[in-house]
C-alpha angles and dihedrals in degrees: 000000000000105000127041120189130197110198119197091213137013102252093052088048091055088048096054092041083056095051093049090049093051088051090055102262115140098235139191128185120210125204097229127337111315122235097211133065120269102267098192109068093185091073109116095193139015126201118203108200112208132177099225104116093101102021126110109288094243091050091050092050093048095051094044093050089051090052092048095052090048089052095047091044087055094052108273111159095186129035121208117199101204119202131163122291087238091051095236106204140115128241088267097051159211103194098050097045091046093049090048091051094050094047090054091043094054092038091227125148101233147344136213121244114204119151090171118133106172094180088066093039096259110135136168120214130165085353094304128119118225129191104203105314095336133088111250089245087059100040100084093269089102084074097051106139093226109020110026110190109214102161123054095197104100092193093057095043091049095048087059090058102048142030093225120106112259119214133188131229107200126217088241094058094045093051097041095055094252100114097101089055091045090055091049091054092047090053090051089051090050092241106157107178111051115198106211127202119229131164103164140037088252089060091053092048091054090048091051090052091047087053093056096115095032114119091203128035123175133193147078121319092275093072088064096062096096100029097092089051090060087064096044096261117138136179114278121236128232133093131273113331119227113227136182112247133186117305103212148048121324131230132190119208122181129186095160122110097191119131092246090054091047088055090047092054093046089050094047107039094058089073102026138057111264140176128195126214119211133189090271091058090050094057090063101041097170093056091042093053093047093048092047093047092051089052097049095046091050087050097038097134097044101067093246122209128220117187142170092190116138142161116279094250092054090049094050093051093049093047092049088050099044108017126265099247096040090054095044090050094049094047088050091051093050096049091044098051092037089055092047093051090043091057090047088052088055107270111144102171123066129178110189127185124204131043100249092042094050087048093053095046095043090051092051092074093054130239113335145143120249124208113224112232134181124315118267095186131344109306096004120097133182107260118202120201107200123206129060116353100019111220134193114209139187111193108190128194108231096246096045131094140040124277095269094049097122096054095044090043095056091044090050094049087065089076134224122104116357 
């Protein structure tokens, strides 16, 4: 193994696994940190999907260090800490504390910080993160129920999370060939986390090549585009690859409240059976699970949708009444147990929207390795869980995907040619 990735949620882990696979790396994604040694020595990249984006800081650091140690012990020469392209975190963490702990663990002088993902309209310029033509803090992410992003200046946000000095690699330095000198100056100034501008894929490729000798790289999935090439790995030729999908009914589960997911739900439920869960349902999880299970089984051949997605004002009111963490935990429990029971009832294709929801659902099936299949939409691959039963999964970040993603996702999970 050459590249080891620590993902702070399951959708982001699938995203970067997809990026590495497209760059030619033979990639496997793990649900949590494995306990056994990596048996297949032909693997180029291993992605460990954690659920640490919104956990307590100490827990996120502990889990991330355990993943790092496993990856290094199994041959990883470079570690990538993958977080969301909208830098989802609070002023307390978890991105800064985890990056600091990994720097110290790997005893390396500095690491790039670049969440940019231009293909999904996330760009970084003058240290500020944009979503399309809007600052992150004006993009809707300021209303995120768990990690509201109220400041687009990643340098400033990161400085609130860690005692390390934060530097900046400007777009001008990157494009004019001055990036090596800029990093040398940052090292002399004892700047450890270097926020790097990028507004195009070419910029990300340049950053990946710049990081050739770096023990640690941090960022969104785009930062990984050029990393396999640093180890002599290149994309393989050939046409579309046939893959075996899930042989059974499909189900859509959504816990995301992002604007993209709200559009996807509106597009999907017009032609499919759907059921919405609200805060009152979450307060009685056993009843909610039983009710939802009866519904999806009765609609097993219609691709049913279960969702807790709501408008920001409704979410805020419910959180104020019942507690943000409490509600989030209840909904995750419902979705995880519903997914497990649905699989027992014969469902074999699951499309899941939302990072926390995806983590809860994937974890419901225990520790496992996921094969990375073809891309459904930008940043979202097919994931195959081998074993009994065999499952085909699409774990989608809330903000990713076109409006028809649910329909196309379920169809692609059947397998065949992408």
